[in-house]
C-alpha positions in Angstrom: -8.2 -7.1 -8.3 -8.3 -5.2 -5.0 -7.9 -1.5 -5.1 -8.2 -1.1 -1.3 -5.7 -4.1 -0.3 -3.6 -1.7 1.9 -6.2 0.1 4.1 -4.6 1.1 7.3 -7.1 -0.4 9.7 -7.0 -4.0 8.0 -4.8 -6.7 9.7 -3.0 -8.6 6.8 -2.9 -12.3 6.7 -4.5 -14.3 9.6 -3.9 -14.9 13.4 -0.8 -17.2 13.5 0.1 -16.1 9.9 0.2 -12.4 9.7 1.3 -12.0 6.2 -0.5 -10.7 3.1 0.8 -11.0 -0.6 -0.8 -9.1 -3.3 -0.6 -8.5 -7.0 -1.9 -5.2 -8.7 -1.9 -5.6 -12.5 -1.9 -2.7 -15.0 -2.6 0.2 -12.5 -2.6 3.7 -14.0 -4.1 7.0 -12.8 -3.0 9.4 -10.2 -2.3 7.9 -7.8 -1.5 4.1 -8.5 -1.6 3.7 -4.6 -3.2 6.3 -2.3 -1.1 7.6 0.4 -1.7 5.3 3.5 0.0 3.5 6.3 -0.4 0.3 8.2 1.5 -1.1 11.2 3.2 -3.9 9.3 6.4 -3.7 7.0 6.1 -4.1 3.5 8.2 -4.9 0.3 7.0 -3.5 -2.9 8.1 -5.0 -6.2 7.6 -3.3 -9.6 7.0 -6.0 -12.3 6.3 -3.8 -15.3 6.2 -0.3 -15.9 7.4 2.4 -13.7 6.2 4.5 -10.7 7.1 7.0 -8.2 6.7 5.8 -4.7 6.5 8.1 -1.9 7.6 7.0 1.5 7.4 9.5 4.4 9.1 12.7 2.8 11.4 10.7 0.4 10.4 10.0 -3.2 11.9 7.0 -5.1 11.6 6.0 -8.8 11.1 2.4 -9.5 11.2 0.7 -12.7 10.5 -3.2 -13.7 12.5 -5.7 -11.5 13.3 -2.8 -8.8 12.0 -3.1 -5.3 11.6 -1.0 -2.3 11.1 -1.5 1.5 8.3 0.2 3.6 8.7 0.4 7.4 5.9 -0.3 9.7 3.7 2.9 10.2 5.1 4.9 7.5 3.0 6.9 5.2 3.4 5.7 1.5 1.9 5.8 -1.8 2.8 5.5 -5.6 2.0 7.7 -8.4 2.3 7.2 -12.3 5.6 8.3 -14.2 5.2 9.8 -17.8 1.6 8.2 -18.1 2.6 4.6 -17.9 0.8 1.9 -16.5 2.5 -0.3 -13.5 2.1 -3.7 -12.3 3.6 -4.4 -8.9 3.5 -7.1 -6.1 3.5 -6.4 -2.3 4.5 -8.7 0.6 3.0 -7.3 3.8 4.0 -8.7 7.1 4.0 -7.9 10.8 7.9 -7.7 12.2 6.7 -8.9 15.7 6.1 -12.5 14.1 9.8 -12.4 13.3 11.1 -11.3 16.4 12.0 -13.4 19.4 13.1 -11.5 22.5 15.5 -14.4 23.1 17.2 -14.0 19.9 20.5 -11.9 19.7 20.0 -11.3 16.1 16.5 -10.0 17.1 17.9 -7.2 19.4 20.7 -6.4 17.1 18.9 -5.9 13.8 15.1 -6.8 13.8 14.1 -4.8 16.6 16.1 -1.7 15.6 14.5 -2.1 12.0 11.0 -2.4 13.5 11.5 0.6 15.8 12.8 2.7 12.7 16.3 3.2 14.3 17.9 1.5 11.1 16.6 1.8 7.3 17.2 -0.7 4.6 18.8 0.6 1.3 16.6 1.3 -1.3 15.9 1.1 -4.3 16.5 -2.5 -4.5 17.9 -3.2 -7.8 19.8 -5.9 -9.7 22.7 -4.0 -10.4 24.4 -4.8 -7.1 25.1 -8.4 -5.7 23.0 -7.7 -2.3 20.2 -6.2 -4.7 20.3 -9.0 -6.9 20.0 -11.5 -4.0 17.3 -9.7 -2.4 15.2 -9.5 -5.5 15.5 -13.5 -5.9 14.5 -13.8 -2.4 11.4 -11.6 -3.1 10.8 -13.6 -6.0 10.7 -16.9 -4.2 8.4 -15.3 -1.5 5.8 -14.4 -4.5 5.9 -17.8 -5.8 4.9 -19.3 -2.4 1.7 -17.4 -2.5 -0.1 -20.1 -4.4 1.8 -23.1 -3.4 -0.1 -26.1 -1.9 2.9 -27.3 0.0 1.5 -27.8 3.7 4.9 -26.1 4.9 4.2 -22.8 2.7 3.6 -20.9 5.9 7.1 -21.8 7.5 8.8 -21.6 4.1 7.3 -17.8 4.0 8.5 -17.1 7.5 12.1 -18.6 6.6 12.1 -16.6 3.3 11.5 -13.6 5.3 14.5 -14.2 7.5 16.8 -14.9 4.4 15.7 -11.8 2.8 16.4 -9.4 5.7 19.5 -11.3 6.2 21.0 -10.5 2.8 20.6 -6.7 3.9 22.4 -7.4 7.3 25.1 -9.6 5.8 25.8 -7.0 3.0 25.7 -3.8 5.1 22.9 -2.4 2.8 21.3 -0.6 5.8 22.3 2.4 7.9 21.3 4.2 11.1 18.3 6.2 10.6 18.2 9.9 12.0 15.5 10.4 14.7 12.5 12.7 13.1 12.1 15.9 14.9 9.0 15.6 17.5 7.1 18.3 15.6 7.3 16.0 12.3 6.2 12.9 14.3 3.2 15.0 15.7 2.2 16.2 12.2 2.3 12.8 10.8 0.3 11.4 13.7 -2.2 13.9 13.3 -2.7 13.4 9.4 -3.1 9.5 10.3 -6.0 10.6 12.7 -7.6 12.4 9.7 -7.1 9.5 7.3 -8.5 7.2 10.2 -11.6 9.8 10.3 -12.0 9.4 6.5 -11.9 5.8 6.5 -14.3 5.4 9.2 -16.9 8.0 7.8 -16.5 8.4 3.9 -20.0 7.1 3.3 -21.4 10.6 4.5 -20.5 14.1 3.8 -17.3 15.3 5.2 -15.9 18.7 5.8 -12.5 20.0 5.5 -13.2 21.8 9.2 -14.5 18.4 10.5 -11.3 16.7 9.2 -9.1 19.6 10.6 -10.8 19.1 13.9 -9.9 15.4 13.9 -6.6 16.1 13.3 -6.3 18.9 15.9 -5.2 21.6 13.7 -6.6 24.9 12.3 -8.5 24.5 9.0 -5.9 26.5 7.0 -2.7 24.6 8.5 -4.5 21.3 8.3 -5.2 22.1 4.3 -1.7 23.1 3.6 -0.2 20.1 5.4 -2.4 17.5 4.2 -1.7 18.7 0.5 2.3 18.7 1.3 2.2 15.2 2.5 -0.5 13.5 0.4 0.0 15.4 -2.7 -3.6 16.2 -3.1 -6.2 18.4 -1.3 -8.5 16.9 1.4 -11.4 16.9 -1.0 -9.3 15.4 -3.9 -8.2 12.7 -1.5 -11.8 11.9 -0.2 -13.2 11.7 -3.6 -10.6 9.4 -4.8 -10.8 7.3 -1.9 -14.6 7.0 -2.5 -14.0 6.2 -6.2 -11.8 3.6 -5.5 -13.8 2.0 -2.8 -16.7 2.1 -5.3 -14.5 0.2 -7.9 -13.6 -2.2 -5.5 -17.1 -3.1 -4.4 -18.1 -2.9 -8.3 -15.5 -5.5 -8.9 -16.1 -7.8 -6.1 -19.8 -7.6 -5.4 -23.2 -8.0 -7.3 -24.2 -4.3 -6.8 -25.6 -1.9 -9.2 -23.7 1.0 -10.2 -26.1 3.3 -8.2 -25.6 1.2 -5.0 -21.9 1.4 -5.1 -22.0 5.1 -5.7 -24.5 5.7 -2.8 -22.3 3.4 -0.6 -19.0 5.2 -1.5 -20.8 8.5 -0.3 -21.9 10.0 -3.6 -25.5 11.3 -3.8 -25.1 12.7 -7.4 -24.9 9.9 -9.9 -23.8 12.0 -12.9 -21.1 13.4 -10.8 -20.0 10.1 -9.7 -20.0 8.8 -13.1 -17.8 11.7 -14.5 -15.4 11.6 -11.7 -15.2 7.5 -12.1 -14.4 7.9 -15.8 -11.7 10.7 -15.2 -9.7 8.3 -12.5 -10.4 4.9 -14.4 -10.6 6.0 -17.9 -14.0 3.9 -18.4 -17.5 4.4 -17.0 -18.6 2.3 -13.7 -20.6 -0.2 -15.8 -17.7 -1.1 -18.1 -15.3 -1.1 -15.0 -17.6 -3.8 -13.5 -17.9 -5.8 -16.7 -14.2 -5.9 -17.2 -13.4 -6.6 -13.4 -15.9 -9.4 -13.6 -14.6 -10.9 -16.7 -11.0 -10.9 -15.4 -12.3 -12.6 -12.3 -14.0 -15.3 -14.3 -11.0 -15.7 -16.3 -8.6 -16.4 -13.1 -11.2 -18.6 -11.7 -11.4 -20.7 -14.8 -7.6 -21.0 -15.1 -7.2 -21.9 -11.2 -5.5 -18.5 -10.2 -6.1 -17.0 -6.8 -7.9 -13.9 -6.7 -6.3 -11.2 -4.3 
């Protein structure tokens, strides 16, 4: 269980194999996935339940068996629908790893996709021929995650090529309208604020401080932040800290108090109350459940993402 697997300053995978595959099981709450971004592209597949995915300004409802493509650098997140829990998988990859300047297909399709000049059709569902083939390709990629095959990395790269080829062959893509320069500037300024939060969440932060990091007035920043992120800056910071504390409780031998302090909470009662409101259990119960699940995966030989 990794509640912060898509932090914008994290590089996914490793040098030579910039691919990360992640499984998120039975997630619930608002949101399922905090609004964030990373330079890598991503496919997200809902395995059970349903969720509302926000990608840039677009909102897409996905149900079990449906997927979506997220271009690199795009703000995105996921929110519950009708109170339903949601399990989903993600494959995050560096488009530059697939692009070779000497390849004609790179210049005709992959480079325009990476630069945001074309967009893949979404949602990806099984009710079309191209959608069914794309979902089959995603399933094969996820199945490779735990494969002992020494050629696993080669197969993943080949699988990504084949997956993207399905969109190209079927024409399941379109030219993407260029964003207005003002919209681009707003998103970039929000990213500055999000990066600032990521670097300083462990201490007290003010809206004025975040607005300064984004180069906006306090009022304009607060309105813009809520419009794009779906919550106020203070709400976002609190959720960010709570999810950091949850990840630390699940993966490290910390006391609840230590996790709270590390996440930036100096009032233990307030931390416990906020934690329960987000995760529907106390911090200590969350740690016990997470550790039991990790032990179960270890005993069954599953990989822990």
